N, C-alpha and C positions, 0 to 999 in steps of 0.2 A: 503493500499501501504506500508507504514512504517510498519506495524505491518510484513508483509511477508519479509522485507529486514533483521528484527530481526533475526526472526526465522533460517533464511539463513546461517547467521553468528554464530546461535549458533548451528548448525548443523555439518556447517564447524568444528568448533571450537573442536567437541567431536570427529569428524569421522579423524581428522588428524594421523595417525598412525605414532609412535616414538615421539610425544610429551609431551606423559604423564610422570609419573612418575614410572610406573612399567617396565620399561627398566631392563630387567636381564642381566647379564655378561655371556659372552658366553665362554665355556671352550673348548679348542681345545685338543685332543686324538691324542695324538704322539705315535704311535708304534716304533719308531726309535730313536736311541739317537739324543738329542738335546741342543740347548742352549738357548732356548727361553724364554722368562721373560715374556709379556704381554699374559694376557689370558691364563695364566697357573692355573689351580686349583689344589688343593693340598686336593686330596682325595675327599673332599665334594665341590659341586658347590658354598656354604656360602663363602668358603677359596678361595679368589678369588685374582691373581695377577695380579695388573694393571701395574706395572711401577716396576725400580731398587727400590725404597726405601719399598715397600711391599713385594718385592722378598728377601731384606736382614733382614727384621722381618721375614717372613717365614723362612729362612733359620735359623735365631738363634734360632728360636723356634724349628725346629727338630733337631736341637744339643743339645738342653735342653731335649728334650722327647728321643733322643737315650741315650745321658748320664744318664737320668734317667734310662731307662732300665737297664743298667748297674749295677746303686745302686739296683735296684730290684734285681736281679740274684744274687748280693753280700750278701741284707738282707736273702734271701732266704737259701743260703749256710750260713750265720752266724745264721739263726734260726736253719737249721740242725744240726747244729753242737751243740749248745745248747742243743737239744733236747736228741741225743747221749751221749753227755756227761752226761747228767740227769741221764737218762736210764742206763749207763754203770756205775756211783758211786753206783747206787741204788744196782746193782748186784754184787755188789765186796763185803760184808758181806758173802753173800752164795756161791762164787766162792772162798774163804779163806777157810771154812771149808771144802769144798769138797777135796780141795788140801791138808789140813793137814791129812786128812783120807787118802788120797793116797799117801803118802809122803812115808812110806816104801816099796808100793808095785812097786813105781816108779823111784827109785833111782838111777838105771841104765839108764834110759832113760836120766831123767835131768841132770848124770853128761856128757851123752853125748850131750845132749841141750848146756850145760855150757861152754863146749869145742869149742863151734861154737857160741859166743853172738854175734860177729862182722860178720856176714852173707856175704858171696862173691856178688859182687856185679851183678845184672840181676835177677837169681831167688831166690838170698837171700831174697831180700824186700821183694819179693811178698810173700814169707813163712810168712814174721814178719805181713803183713799187713795184711793177709788174716788169720792167726791166732788170730791178735787181734779181728777179727771182728764176729771170729767163735766162741768166749768165750761166746759173748752176743747172738747171734742168731738176730731171727726174733722176734721182738716184738710188740703188738698190741697197738697201740696209742688209747687215748682216744677220744672222739668225738668233743672234743673243739680243739685239736691240729689237730685233720683232717681235721677240717671245715678251723680253718686259714691256714696251708699249699695248702688245695686245691682252696681257694680263692687268694691267693698269685700267687699259679701256672696258675689258669685262667686268673687272670692279665696281666701275662707276656707273653701269649700265644694271649691275645689282641692286646697289646702292640705290640710285634714280627710281627703279621699280619700285623698291622696299618704300620709300618715301611716297610715292605715287598710293601704294595701298594703305599707307596711314594717312593719308589724306582723304581715300575712301571710306575710310569710316565716318566721314559728314561731320565729326565732332569738334567745336571750335576751338578748345582748349589746343587739342592735337595739330590740327590745322596753324594756328597761331604760333603754334612752337616751330613748325617748318618752316615758316617765314619768318620769324626771330633768326632761326639758325642760319636762311640764307641772308639775311638783310647785315649779321655780323661779318659772315663770309666775305661779302661783296664790299664792306667798308675796309676790311684786313686786307684783302689782296687785288682789290681794283684800285688804287691808289693812282695808278698812272695810266695813261690814254695814248694811243700808237694814232697820234693825228693823221700819218699818211695813209695808214691801212683803213679809219673811219672814213675818211674823204675819197679814198680811192675803192671803195665799198666793200673790204675785205673785213671789217673788225666787228661783225657782228659774231659775238661769243654764243657759245650755248652754256645757259644755266639748268634749274633744274626741271625747265619743263621739259626737255628734249636730251638725249644723250649724241 
């Protein structure tokens, strides 16, 4: 008799739903703009926001990731400049030999070019920029350089799409965190402007909106 009572209590203890430790947090799916805090998940179910404190921490992390994306884009542009400068400097001796050999035959052309050293605003800068680029032309990169550039590009694509998924939560706080990170990144890394590239139509940089 007593044994039956003990077994009944044991079965009741194991069959009670919601009393165990395997309760998974719920993630609300919003397709409209919202200010929700509780039960908001950032891309993954494991990144669950349960209150104001976890929302604050999540926003700080999103700001850091968004700023890191700007840092990555700046690093990619800096690497490309270093590679291009190295290739340009390597081709300088050959270009100097060619220019000396063609000096007599192109004296008239050079005199006309010297008369317009300061080009007019608009088409002038595009001529200077395109002329500087065509002196080197397309150059095949080494496998190591291509692997480095491809890895950085793939990483930038992954982060950009992840930030897009965060924005698709339509959450005001998370969306503003992305904007703040991009704002801080632009202030930090876009302190200079290439006047020739902008006037020549080649200064269209890529931000968070595309990769």
